[in-house]
N, C-alpha and C positions, 0 to 999 in steps of 0.2 A: 505495499500500499504505500501509496507516493503522497497523501493526506490523509486523516480521517476530520470527525467531528471535531473543532474545537484544538487543533492540535496546534495553532495560532497561540494558545491562550497557555501553550505548556501542557494537556493534558495528554495520558498515554495510550496508546492502542498494543493490546496484550497480543501475542500471539503461543500458541501451544502445539509447535510443530515435533511431535514426539512418538516413542517407542513405548512397550509399557516396560516392565522389572524383567518380565521374565528374557530378554533379549537381551546378548551381549555381546562387546565392541571387541572386534581384533586390534590386540596390540604386536608392539615388538616383543614385547615381555609374555605376551600370551592370553588365553580371552578372559574380559572384563563384565561384570556387573555395575550398574550404574554406581553402587557405593567404593566401588574401589577404581573406578574412573577419578581421575585428576586431572589441570592442565598441563600443558605440558608431557603426556602421556605421549611416546613415538608412536605409530600408527601407521595402518596401510589405506592407502584410497588410491582409486581409479583418475589419470588425469585425461580427461578428454580431449585435448588437444595433441599429444602424443599418443593415445592407444595404450597409455602401458600403467599397468601398474608401479608405484611408490614409494616411498618413504613421504610420513605428512606429520602433523602435529595436533592434540586437541587443543585448538584455542580459548574454548571454551565448552564450560560446559552447566547446564540447564533440568535444575530438578525441578516438578511441578509436583509437589506433596497430595494437595488435594483438588489435581484437574478432574474437569468434568466438562462432556460435552458426548459428541458422535464420536466413533473409532468404527474402524474396521477390521475384522478378523478375516484370515485367510491359510486355510491348510489343504496342502498338495504333498505329492512324495517328495517333490522335491524345497518346496519354498513354503515359509511360514511368515506370518508375518502379526503386529497387532498392533495398530494405529492410528492415530489421531486424524479428522477426516481431511485436516490441514498441512499433515506433513508431504514431506517432499518424498515421492516416491522418484527414484533412476530407474530408467529401461531404454530400452533400444527398439527402435520404428523398424516398420518390412525394410526399408535400406539401411538397418544397423547401424543409423545414424543415433548420437546423444541425445535421451530427452530426459526432460524433469516435469513431472505434472504432480500436481495435489491431490492425497490418496481417494480424494472424494469423483474426482476428475480419471483419474485411474480405474479407479472401481467400476463406476457407475456410466464411465462411457462407450461407445460401440466400439471402439477401436482394441484388435487384440495386442498386445504389447510384450517385448522381449524381456524378461528377466535375466543379467546377469549376473549368474552364481559364483563365479570367480574371475582372473585376469590375469595380463601375464607382465612379470617384474623382469627386469634388468639387473640378475643380479652379480655379484660383483664374486661366488663363487667361495668354495672350503679349499683349502692347500691340503688336498687329501686327493692321490688318484681315483679311476673309479674305481680297482680292485679295493682300495681301503677301506672306500666309501663303500662298495659289497662288505667287507670284513666285518665293518663299524652295524652296519644292520644286521648281521648273523648273529653277532654279541651282543644287541638290544632285543634280537627275538627269542634267539635259543640257545643263548650263552650266559656264562656269569666270570666274574675278575674274582680269581683270588691270588691273595698275598702280592695287593698295588697293581700287581703288570703282569700276572700269569691268567691270558686266557682259555676258556674252555668251552668246545662249543659238544652240543650232547644231541646228536641226531638219531631218530629211529627207522625212517625209511631209505629203502635203497637208494633212491635219484637224490636226495639232500647231501647223503654221505658221502656221491661221487662229487656233487657239486662244490662241498664243502673241499675235500683234502685237495681238488683241480684249483681250487682259489686261493687255499693256503701255499700249494706249492707255485704259486705267483708272486706271491706277499711275501711270506716270512722265511726265514734263513732256515727254521727247522721245526719239525711238529712232533708230537704224540700220538699215535693212536691207537687209540683200548677197545675191545671188546666187552661189553659187558652183559649181566646174564641174562635181562631181557630183550635181547638182540641188538640194543643200541651201539651207537659208537661215541665215543668221546675222545675228542683232538684237543688236547694243548699244546700253547705254545706262549710265546712271550708276545705283549700287543707292541704293535710299531708305537714310538712315542709320537706320531701325530692323531694317533686316535683314543689316547690316552688325553690329550689336551680336550676332549668334550666328553660330556657326561655320557653316559652310555646306555645304562637302564632306566628307559620313561624318558630317552632323547636328549637332543640340546636343544635349546632356542635358537643356538647359531645355525642350524641347517635351514633356515630362512631364510641365509645370503645364498642358497648353492645357486650355480645357473639354472638354467634349463634343462640340459644334459646331465647334469648333477643329477637331477631330480628324476628324472628318465632311469637312471643308471638305478636309484635307491629304489625306487617304484620295482624295475625288475629282480632286484635284491629279493623283494618283500611277495614276490610271486614265486619265489622259491622256498622261501624260508615258511613266513607267517601268514603268508595272504594266499587265492583261492583266484586265479583266473576266472573270470566273468564277462565272454564275450570279448569288448572292446577297451572293457574295464577291470578293475581290480577290486578284490574284497579284502581288507584285514583283520583278523583279528587279535587280540589283545585284553588280556586282565587288568592293564594299566591304563589309567585315562590320563596321563598325562603324555605317553607316548600316541595315542590317539588324536586330542588334542593339539600338538607338535605334527604330526602327518596330515593333520585334515588342514591347516595354517598353512605349510609347504607347501598341499595340494591348489589350494585356492585362489595362491600369489603365483601361480605356476602355468594357470592355464586348465586346471583340472577340478570339474563338479566331484564334492565329498563331501558326505552326507553320514552323520553318526547317530550309531543306534547304541542301545543301549538295553541288555535283556540278563536274566539269570538262566545260568548253562551250567550244564553236570551233576555228576552228582551229588555236590554239595549246593549248588543251586547258587553260587555265587555270583555276583553281577560282573559280566564279562562284554564288551566294548567290540562294535563293530564300524569300519569304515568302509562305505559304498565309493567306488573311485570312479568316474569316465571322465574319456577327455572333451565332454558335448561341456562347452561355456554360458548358452544359455536355458533359459525355460520359457517355451510360450504357454501362456495356460489362458482362456477365459475368465480374467478374475471376479468380471460385473455377474456372471452365473455363481460364482460359488463364496464370492466376498458375504460377509456377513455384515449387515450394519448395525450396530445396537447403540444405547444410550451407555454410558460407564461415569465412576466417580474414583478414583483411585492417583496414584503416582505415576506419573508421565515425565520422560528423560531422553534427551538428546543430546549431543556435540555439535562445536560449530568445527569444521576444518579448513584446511588452505583451501581443497580441490571442493569443497561443499559436497563432498561424501565420504562414508566410509561403511568396512564390511560389517556387517552385522549376523551374530547366528541366534538361531531359536528353537527351540525342540532339537538341536543339531543339525539344521538344515539352514544354510548362510545362504545370504545375497549381497548385493550393494543397495543401500540406501542412502537419500538425501541426507545433508544433515540440516539444524536448526539456523535460521537465519542467515543462510546462504548467501548466495552472489546475485546477489538484486544490484542492475546496473546500475551507476550514479549520470543517469541521463534525463531527469526530471525538470528540465530548464521550464518547460513551457506548462508545468501545472503548479511546479512552485510560483511561478508568475499569476498565472489564476488566485493563489491566495495573497499575494502582496507582501510575500517575506520568503527567505530562506530559514522555512523552521522544521525541514525535515532532519531527524536523526534514527537510523537505524540499529545502532549501539547495542546490544543484545543485554538484560539486566540479569539478575541473580532473583531468584523467590524472596532473599533474604532482603537483597537493596529493595524490590517491592514494596515490603513492608515496613522497610525503613521510611523510607519516604512517603508513605499512607497515614505514618501514626504522625507524622508532623503538617499535617494540611488536610481541611477538610474535602472529605471523596465524594461526588454524585454521580454513580452510575447515569448515563442517558444512552438514547438510542440515538443511529447513525442520524436523525432529526435535529436532535435536539431536547426530546422531551426525555423528560425526568421518572425514570420509571422504581417504583417500589418495591 
């Protein structure tokens, strides 16, 4: 909005372009909910000018504890969101052009939008060879560390035994191979120093700096260890949620759609995690037929970023969404002259700042025609 009723008298127009409490933000240090996000957090966002994912930063954080109004909820196999009706939805049109639209138009309009579920980053790369990276995956998936630098990989299936042995022959100077009573084989070797620099069990967030070719090596190694090929994609299983979270972030920032699931599995029925990975980068869904519009009154939140978008995750499903108070171009000379003064100011304020301002002035709610509402 360029102007609003009584804007030249100092009144404020409140905008709540927000997501719900279940929505998480992808940062360089992990997936975070609203109470963990701070201004200055490094994140990933999409640059529509270059077409690549790049490092960004949280410029501002907005929390509305008692927001109310209309919102849209949508769930599908690959997309899940719960947003206010004016939240900026980011999508691609039929020509794959970057578009931004409020949720109301996005969900109720006749157009079929393409939701971007991932992007492609220009990573600087990890200082590991492809074979070292594959050893790292085997250690994380089927291995353990003994006495600081002794690695142990224990595998049961013959194809896995052959894959590990061929890999170790190329990477380490020496290794031992011991058959176990249950038919498995245990490989023991000294872990190369380049691998020891990374956290092995549960993976390391430094993996986000991998190049796209390194990500392909990583996924190939997972396909041989804890993964199962699934058409053109891959399914990875793990009892370690951190491992799945990091692997999902790596995929999302390197052009792979990745969806996280949790389930109780096995004789112990302990919680296990599954990550379904596919090279498809966009999801086409008829949001108008499946989005649920409803009244709400609860905490909502959002962030402001440099590229005016961010990667969010809800119920394990990731997509690119718009930020709050974002890319409004400052080219409104004609409208501001109609008002008679340069009165507009789009700097967002926090809920606490709003409360402080209202505490020291008389505030009367009015509608767009200047009529007082009680």
